[in-house]
N, C-alpha and C positions, 0 to 999 in steps of 0.2 A: 264437133267431130267425135266419134267414138272409136277407141282403140281397143281391140280384143286380141288375146293371145290364144293361138290355135293349138300349141304344143305339138303340131305336126306340120311339116313343110309341105305346102301345096303350091302349085303354079296357077297363074291366071286362067289358063285353058281349062284346068280341072274345076276351078271355081265357076267359070262361065258355063261349062257343060252341066254341072250339078244344078246351078240355078235355072238354066233353060229347061231341064227336065223336070224340076220339081215346083218352081215358084208359081207359075200360072195355074196348074191344076189345084195346088193347095189353096191359092187365093180364091178361086171359083168355089171350091168346097167350103171355105170358111165364110165368105161374104155372100154367097149366092148371087153373085153378079157376073154378068157375061163381059168382063173387062180383061183384056190381055195386055200384058206389059212387054215392052221391047227390052230384051236383055242382050247387050252386045259388048264386045271388047273394043275399047277406044284407047289405043296406046297401051299403058300399063294398067289401066283401070277397066273394071267391069261396071258398066253403067245400066241403071234401070230407069226406064222412061215410059210414058204414055202420052205421045204427042197430041192425041185427039182431046185429052182432058187437061193436060198440065204443060205449062210452059217450062222448057228445060228438063234437066235430068232430076229424077226424084232422089236416087241414091247413087253414089259413086264409091266403089270399093276397090281398094289398092292393097296388094300384099307387100309388106316391107319386112323381109326376113321371116320371123315366126309370128308377126303380127299382121292383123287385118285392120286397115284404117277405113272407116266408114264415114262418108260425109253425106249428110241428109239435107235436101233442100229446105232452107229455112222458111220458105213462103208456105210450106204445106205441113208443118209440124203437128198441127191439130186436125188434119185431114184424116178421116176414117180409113180411106184406102191406104194412105201412107202408113198409118199406125199398124194396119193389118199386115202390110208388107214387112215392116220392121219386126213384128212378132214372128212371122214365118221365117225371115232371115235368121233370127236368133235360134230357132230350132234347126235350121239347115246348116248352120255353122257347126252345131254339135255333131252332125252327120259327118262332117269333113275331117274330123280328128279321129285318129285311131288310138288316142291316148286315153286312159281311164280318167284323167283329170278333166276331160272335156275342154271347155273354153273358159277363160277368165277375162273379165272387164278390166282393162289397164286404166283407162281414163275415159271420161265423157264430159263433153262441154261444148 
């Protein structure tokens, strides 16, 4: 799990809307592949999946106060699509904060 500090309070609905708007177009632009990911809110988590290609959720994102907890499916850590999504997510998290400090990695493991 990776934990980052956003330095800005956001709610799951804001995170969901931001990812739904940006993730798939950026993925298609970077990978030049016609793959769309399902981005939905499930309880307190925002989940990213692609049921046609992958079993289970690829990423689960949960906001805990000023932190964002990111769980990545351990079965796809070396998958090029999963790595591309992770790279895009890192840039999109920067967009979510209105603080000049951006985001900080708290822990990864």
